[in-house]
C-alpha positions as CSV (number, residue, x, y, z in Angstrom):
1,X,2.7,-51.8,20.9
2,X,1.2,-50.6,24.0
3,X,3.5,-49.0,27.0
4,X,2.4,-52.7,28.9
5,X,3.5,-54.8,25.9
6,X,6.9,-53.0,25.5
7,X,7.2,-53.2,29.5
8,X,7.1,-56.8,28.9
9,X,9.4,-56.8,26.4
10,X,11.9,-55.1,28.7
11,X,11.3,-57.7,31.0
12,X,11.7,-60.6,28.8
13,X,15.3,-59.0,28.1
14,X,15.9,-58.6,31.4
15,X,14.9,-62.2,32.2
16,X,16.8,-63.5,29.2
17,X,19.9,-61.3,30.1
18,X,20.0,-62.7,33.8
19,X,20.1,-66.3,32.4
20,X,23.3,-65.3,30.7
21,X,24.3,-63.7,33.7
22,X,23.6,-66.3,36.6
23,X,26.0,-68.6,34.7
24,X,28.7,-66.3,34.9
25,X,30.8,-66.9,37.8
26,X,30.7,-64.4,40.6
27,X,34.7,-63.9,41.0
28,X,34.9,-63.7,36.9
29,X,34.6,-59.5,37.0
30,X,38.0,-59.3,35.2
31,X,37.2,-62.0,32.5
32,X,38.0,-60.8,28.9
33,X,38.1,-63.2,25.7
34,X,40.9,-61.0,24.5
35,X,43.2,-58.2,25.5
36,X,41.8,-54.8,25.3
37,X,38.0,-55.9,25.7
38,X,35.9,-54.8,28.2
39,X,35.9,-57.1,31.3
40,X,32.6,-59.0,32.0
41,X,32.0,-56.7,35.1
42,X,32.3,-53.8,32.5
43,X,29.9,-55.2,30.1
44,X,27.5,-55.5,32.8
45,X,28.0,-51.8,33.8
46,X,27.9,-50.8,30.3
47,X,24.5,-52.3,29.9
48,X,23.4,-50.2,32.8
49,X,24.5,-47.2,31.6
50,X,23.0,-47.8,28.6
51,X,19.8,-48.3,30.0
52,X,20.1,-44.8,31.7
53,X,20.9,-43.2,28.6
54,X,18.2,-44.6,26.7
55,X,15.9,-43.5,29.7
56,X,17.5,-40.1,29.6
57,X,16.6,-40.1,25.8
58,X,13.8,-41.3,25.2
59,X,12.1,-39.9,28.5
60,X,14.2,-37.0,29.7
61,X,16.2,-34.4,28.3
62,X,17.6,-36.0,25.3
63,X,20.3,-38.3,24.0
64,X,23.8,-36.9,25.3
65,X,26.9,-37.6,23.3
66,X,29.3,-37.3,26.2
67,X,30.6,-40.7,27.5
68,X,33.1,-39.8,29.6
69,X,31.2,-40.3,32.7
70,X,30.3,-43.8,31.5
71,X,34.0,-44.6,30.7
72,X,35.1,-43.7,34.2
73,X,32.3,-46.2,35.4
74,X,33.5,-48.5,33.4
75,X,37.2,-47.9,34.6
76,X,36.2,-48.6,38.2
77,X,33.8,-51.8,37.3
78,X,35.7,-54.8,38.7
79,X,32.9,-56.9,40.5
80,X,29.9,-58.9,39.2
81,X,27.9,-58.5,42.0
82,X,28.3,-54.6,42.3
83,X,27.6,-54.3,38.5
84,X,24.4,-56.1,38.9
85,X,22.9,-54.2,41.6
86,X,23.7,-51.2,39.1
87,X,21.9,-53.2,36.4
88,X,19.4,-54.1,38.5
89,X,18.4,-50.7,39.5
90,X,18.7,-49.3,36.0
91,X,16.4,-52.2,34.9
92,X,13.7,-51.1,37.6
93,X,14.1,-47.4,36.3
94,X,13.9,-48.4,32.4
95,X,10.9,-50.8,33.0
96,X,8.8,-48.5,35.3
97,X,9.4,-45.5,32.4
98,X,8.4,-47.4,29.7
99,X,5.2,-48.7,31.6
100,X,4.4,-45.3,32.5
101,X,4.6,-43.7,29.1
102,X,1.5,-42.5,28.0
103,X,0.3,-44.3,25.0
104,X,-0.7,-41.1,23.0
105,X,3.0,-40.7,23.1
106,X,4.6,-43.6,21.7
107,X,4.6,-42.3,18.1
108,X,5.9,-38.7,18.9
109,X,9.4,-38.1,16.9
110,X,11.7,-37.4,19.4
111,X,13.4,-33.9,19.5
112,X,16.2,-33.6,17.4
113,X,19.4,-35.2,18.6
114,X,22.8,-36.6,17.3
115,X,21.6,-40.5,17.4
116,X,18.1,-41.1,16.4
117,X,17.0,-38.1,14.3
118,X,13.6,-38.1,13.1
119,X,12.7,-41.7,15.1
120,X,9.6,-42.3,16.7
121,X,9.7,-42.9,20.9
122,X,8.2,-46.6,20.1
123,X,11.2,-47.3,17.9
124,X,13.9,-46.2,20.2
125,X,12.6,-47.9,22.9
126,X,12.9,-51.1,20.9
127,X,16.4,-50.4,20.1
128,X,17.4,-50.7,23.7
129,X,15.9,-54.0,23.3
130,X,18.5,-54.9,20.6
131,X,21.4,-53.2,22.4
132,X,20.6,-55.7,25.3
133,X,20.7,-58.4,23.1
134,X,23.7,-57.9,21.8
135,X,25.5,-58.0,24.8
136,X,23.8,-60.6,25.9
137,X,25.4,-62.7,22.9
138,X,29.0,-61.0,23.9
139,X,28.4,-62.2,27.4
140,X,28.0,-66.0,26.0
141,X,31.3,-65.6,24.4
142,X,32.8,-64.5,27.9
143,X,31.2,-67.8,29.3
144,X,32.7,-70.0,26.5
145,X,36.0,-68.5,27.1
146,X,35.7,-69.3,30.8
147,X,34.9,-73.2,29.8
148,X,31.4,-72.5,30.6
149,X,28.5,-74.0,28.0
150,X,25.9,-70.9,28.0
151,X,22.6,-71.6,29.2
152,X,19.4,-71.4,26.9
153,X,18.6,-68.3,27.3
154,X,15.0,-68.2,26.4
155,X,13.5,-70.3,29.1
């Protein structure tokens, strides 16, 4: 794939996730299907943080395995609206980085890291897409828990 195609995939991921998030009531930030799970707001903040984690891993100084800052941010997340602001900013950064990635580097093997050893940049970019789809599915469970029929996400 080209950077433009990868960026279009990310835009699609964003759109499909937004279809689910738009069905989530703004006052549902503390909603959880079962005790001990992340709240709806925490799910959204986690997606945003993971976009930035992939950004740094694929295009920056590499993947880190210290998730303490993310855990602190999750602990503070209570508002759907605030979480979506973070998510939108993370999407903007991710899509810009993917779109501006030199095509010649897409097949480069990433430097040694604790997560994606020996993987090429293009493959790991697509892993982020899979991560987003995973959380989109989780959030549809939250909608069902709230008595809301999830929308058809691919529209």
